[in-house]
N, C-alpha and C positions, 0 to 999 in steps of 0.2 A: 130296825130301820136302816142300819148300816150295811145290811147284807145285799141291798139292791140300790140301783140308782133311782133318782127321783122320777125319771121317765118310766122305769120299770114299774114303780109303785103306782104312778098315775095310770098306766095302762091296765094294771091288775085291778085297781079300784074302779076304773071306768067300766071294765068288763063285768064287775059285780054290781054295777049301777049305783055306786056310792059317789055322791057329789064330791068333787075334789078339784084342786088346782094347785099349781106350783107357787111357792113363795120365792120370788125372784130377787136377786141382788139388783142394785140400780142399773148397772151396766146391761143386765139382761132385760130389764124393764124397757129401757130406751132403745134397745136393739130389736124389740118385738115388732114384727111386721104390722100389726094392727096399730100400734102407737105411731109408727112412721106414716102409715096410710092416713090416719086421722089427723096428722100434723099436730101432735100433742106436745111438741117441743118447739119453743120459739126463742130466738136470740134477740136481746135488747141491749142498747148501749147503757152503761152505768158510769157515772162520773169518776169513780175511783177504781173500779174493777175491770174496765174495758167492756168487752161484749160478754154478757152472762146468759146462760141457758136457763129458761124458766118453763114450767109446765103451763101449757096453753089451756084455755077454757075447754071443757068437754062439750059445751053447747056449740053446735054448728048450725047457724041459721042462714039460709040463703039470702034473705033480704036485709037482715040486720046482723052481720057478722060481729062476733065479739073480738075486741082488740085490746091488747095490753097498752094502756095509755102512759104508764110511768115505769121507771125502774124501781126496784126495791128501795125503800127509803133509807137514807143515812140516819144514823142515830140522832134523834132530836130534830130531824129536818122539818117536820110539820108541827112541832110543838106549839109554836106561837099561833099558827093558823087554826089549830084545833081549839086552843084555849080562847082565842078571840072569836072565831066564827061560830063554833058549836057551843061554847060554854059562856060566851058573853064577857070574857075578861077584857079589861082595858090594857093598853100597852104599859101603863104605869104598874098595874097589878102583875103583869107578866114579868116586867123588869124586876120587881120586888121579889117574885118567886125565884128568879135566876140568881139574884144577890144572896138570897137565903140558902141557895143550893138545893131547892126543891125540884127544880127542872134544870 
């Protein structure tokens, strides 16, 4: 494999009708024309990291576009919300879990 470049291998394998594709580094992935054309990278504000780049949704709907609603969460940012809203814990139970070092 070291005798040829990845482009040479891809061309030769394509000529032989062998399905193949490159394994790209992240910089090559995000520089890809299709990634740019499909607007697959979005920037969102983050409370501690400034503007961060995220991968956008691959679904592109004309009438109901997908949008990123929040920044990536901080550690423990939604713990109380999940415990309360989804699991039915009371604030007192959540406080007890915090005092015990569980959360």
